[in-house]
KEKE-3310 file (N, C-alpha, C; in steps of 0.2 Angstrom, whole numbers, plus 5000, padded with zeros to 4 digits):
npx = (4924:4933:4942:4954:4963:4978:4990:4999:5007:5024:5032:5041:5043:5054:5068:5063:5046:5038:5045:5049:5056:5066:5058:5065:5076:5072:5063:5062:5060:5061:5057:5043:5031:5019:5008:4999:4989:4982:4974:4981:4982:4977:4983:4978:4984:4995:5012:5009:4997:4997:4997:4997:5000:4997:5006:5007:5021:5030:5026:5027:5023:5024:5026:5021:5022:5013:5015:5005:4996:4995:4984:4975:4974:4969:4956:4950:4948:4938:4941:4941:4945:4940:4940:4948:4949:4955:4957:4952:4956:4969:4976:4991:4999:5014:5030:5045:5054:5071:5080:5076:5068:5052:5043:5034:5029:5014:5004:4993:4978:4968:4953)
npy = (4621:4628:4642:4648:4661:4659:4663:4678:4687:4691:4684:4671:4654:4651:4644:4639:4635:4645:4657:4672:4675:4681:4680:4678:4671:4658:4654:4652:4664:4665:4654:4643:4632:4619:4609:4595:4587:4577:4583:4581:4587:4603:4617:4630:4642:4655:4660:4658:4649:4632:4619:4602:4589:4574:4569:4561:4556:4550:4537:4535:4540:4556:4568:4584:4601:4616:4633:4646:4662:4672:4668:4678:4686:4677:4674:4687:4685:4676:4663:4648:4638:4626:4626:4619:4601:4585:4574:4582:4586:4596:4609:4617:4632:4640:4645:4636:4629:4634:4624:4613:4604:4596:4608:4623:4640:4645:4653:4653:4643:4629:4621)
npz = (4929:4942:4945:4955:4963:4970:4975:4976:4982:4985:4995:5004:5010:5022:5030:5042:5044:5050:5047:5037:5022:5008:4993:4981:4985:4988:4978:4960:4950:4936:4931:4927:4933:4932:4942:4945:4957:4970:4984:5000:5012:5019:5025:5033:5038:5046:5042:5029:5019:5016:5004:5003:4992:4983:4970:4954:4945:4932:4934:4947:4964:4971:4985:4985:4989:4990:4992:4998:4999:5014:5027:5031:5019:5010:5016:5014:5000:5000:5004:5015:5029:5025:5011:5003:5002:5008:4995:4985:4968:4962:4952:4951:4947:4946:4954:4954:4968:4971:4975:4969:4976:4979:4979:4979:4975:4974:4960:4953:4955:4950:4953)
capx = (4931:4933:4949:4955:4970:4981:4997:5001:5013:5031:5035:5042:5044:5061:5071:5058:5039:5036:5049:5048:5062:5065:5055:5070:5081:5069:5059:5065:5055:5062:5054:5036:5029:5012:5008:4992:4989:4977:4976:4982:4982:4977:4985:4975:4988:5000:5012:5006:4993:5001:4993:5001:4997:5001:5007:5010:5025:5034:5024:5028:5019:5028:5023:5022:5019:5012:5014:5000:4995:4993:4977:4971:4973:4964:4950:4947:4946:4933:4943:4940:4949:4937:4940:4951:4949:4959:4954:4951:4961:4970:4982:4994:5004:5018:5037:5048:5059:5078:5084:5073:5063:5045:5040:5033:5025:5008:5002:4986:4976:4962:4950)
capy = (4621:4633:4645:4653:4664:4656:4667:4684:4690:4689:4681:4664:4650:4650:4638:4637:4636:4652:4663:4675:4677:4684:4676:4676:4666:4651:4652:4654:4668:4665:4647:4642:4625:4617:4603:4593:4582:4576:4586:4577:4592:4610:4620:4637:4646:4661:4666:4656:4643:4627:4614:4596:4585:4568:4570:4555:4558:4545:4531:4535:4546:4561:4573:4591:4606:4623:4638:4651:4668:4672:4666:4684:4688:4672:4676:4692:4682:4671:4656:4646:4632:4620:4628:4613:4595:4579:4570:4586:4587:4603:4610:4624:4635:4644:4646:4631:4630:4634:4618:4607:4600:4596:4613:4628:4645:4645:4659:4651:4636:4626:4615)
capz = (4932:4946:4945:4961:4964:4977:4977:4972:4986:4984:5001:5003:5016:5024:5034:5047:5041:5052:5045:5031:5019:5001:4987:4976:4988:4988:4972:4954:4946:4929:4928:4929:4933:4933:4945:4946:4961:4975:4990:5006:5018:5017:5031:5032:5043:5044:5038:5022:5019:5012:5001:5002:4987:4980:4963:4951:4940:4929:4937:4955:4968:4975:4989:4983:4993:4987:4997:4995:5003:5021:5029:5031:5012:5008:5019:5010:4994:5001:5006:5022:5031:5021:5004:5000:5007:5006:4990:4980:4963:4960:4947:4954:4942:4950:4953:4958:4973:4968:4977:4966:4980:4976:4983:4974:4977:4969:4958:4951:4956:4947:4957)
cpx = (4931:4940:4949:4962:4973:4988:4998:5007:5019:5035:5036:5043:5051:5063:5066:5051:5036:5039:5048:5055:5061:5063:5060:5075:5078:5065:5063:5060:5055:5059:5047:5035:5022:5012:5001:4993:4982:4979:4976:4981:4981:4978:4983:4978:4992:5007:5009:5002:4997:4996:4998:4997:5001:5000:5010:5014:5030:5033:5025:5024:5024:5024:5025:5019:5019:5010:5009:5001:4994:4986:4972:4969:4968:4957:4946:4945:4941:4935:4942:4945:4946:4937:4943:4951:4953:4954:4952:4957:4962:4976:4984:4999:5008:5026:5040:5053:5066:5081:5081:5069:5056:5041:5039:5029:5020:5006:4995:4984:4969:4960:4946)
cpy = (4628:4636:4649:4655:4662:4659:4673:4687:4687:4687:4674:4661:4650:4644:4635:4639:4643:4658:4665:4677:4679:4678:4673:4671:4659:4649:4655:4657:4668:4658:4647:4635:4624:4610:4601:4587:4581:4578:4581:4581:4599:4613:4628:4641:4651:4658:4664:4650:4638:4621:4608:4592:4579:4569:4564:4558:4552:4538:4530:4541:4550:4566:4580:4596:4613:4628:4643:4658:4667:4671:4673:4687:4683:4673:4681:4690:4677:4664:4655:4640:4626:4621:4622:4607:4590:4576:4575:4586:4594:4603:4617:4626:4640:4644:4640:4633:4630:4628:4612:4602:4601:4601:4619:4634:4646:4652:4658:4644:4635:4620:4611)
cpz = (4936:4947:4951:4962:4970:4979:4972:4976:4985:4990:5001:5010:5016:5027:5038:5044:5044:5050:5038:5028:5012:4997:4983:4978:4987:4982:4966:4950:4939:4926:4931:4928:4934:4936:4947:4951:4966:4981:4996:5012:5015:5024:5030:5038:5041:5045:5031:5023:5015:5010:5000:4997:4985:4973:4959:4945:4938:4933:4944:4958:4972:4979:4987:4988:4989:4992:4994:4999:5010:5022:5029:5024:5009:5010:5015:5003:4994:5003:5014:5023:5027:5014:5000:5005:5004:5001:4984:4975:4961:4956:4950:4949:4946:4949:4957:4963:4969:4970:4974:4970:4977:4980:4978:4978:4972:4967:4956:4952:4953:4951:4952)
residu = (UNK:UNK:UNK:UNK:UNK:UNK:UNK:UNK:UNK:UNK:UNK:UNK:UNK:UNK:UNK:UNK:UNK:UNK:UNK:UNK:UNK:UNK:UNK:UNK:UNK:UNK:UNK:UNK:UNK:UNK:UNK:UNK:UNK:UNK:UNK:UNK:UNK:UNK:UNK:UNK:UNK:UNK:UNK:UNK:UNK:UNK:UNK:UNK:UNK:UNK:UNK:UNK:UNK:UNK:UNK:UNK:UNK:UNK:UNK:UNK:UNK:UNK:UNK:UNK:UNK:UNK:UNK:UNK:UNK:UNK:UNK:UNK:UNK:UNK:UNK:UNK:UNK:UNK:UNK:UNK:UNK:UNK:UNK:UNK:UNK:UNK:UNK:UNK:UNK:UNK:UNK:UNK:UNK:UNK:UNK:UNK:UNK:UNK:UNK:UNK:UNK:UNK:UNK:UNK:UNK:UNK:UNK:UNK:UNK:UNK:UNK)
# end
């Protein structure tokens, strides 16, 4: 099992995907969640890379998004645009969105 750090920075996705806003406004740092799913898309872009995955919960499939670090920081850690591919199964541990949408800020990922 390969463990890769996918988020350490305390920056969050805002109203628009390109905007930076306070981590605490969008994510609940007092809570921790772990989500396992099948990657459907990996956007290796700035300001944050984004992992979209199909997650099975309670007998139904839900689309979850996990925000990671900026592309430049991921590159320094050895990531490339092909580090994750559709069909890969990943587990992401991190902080849930405050609005209870299936969105999270990742802290650690396991492939």
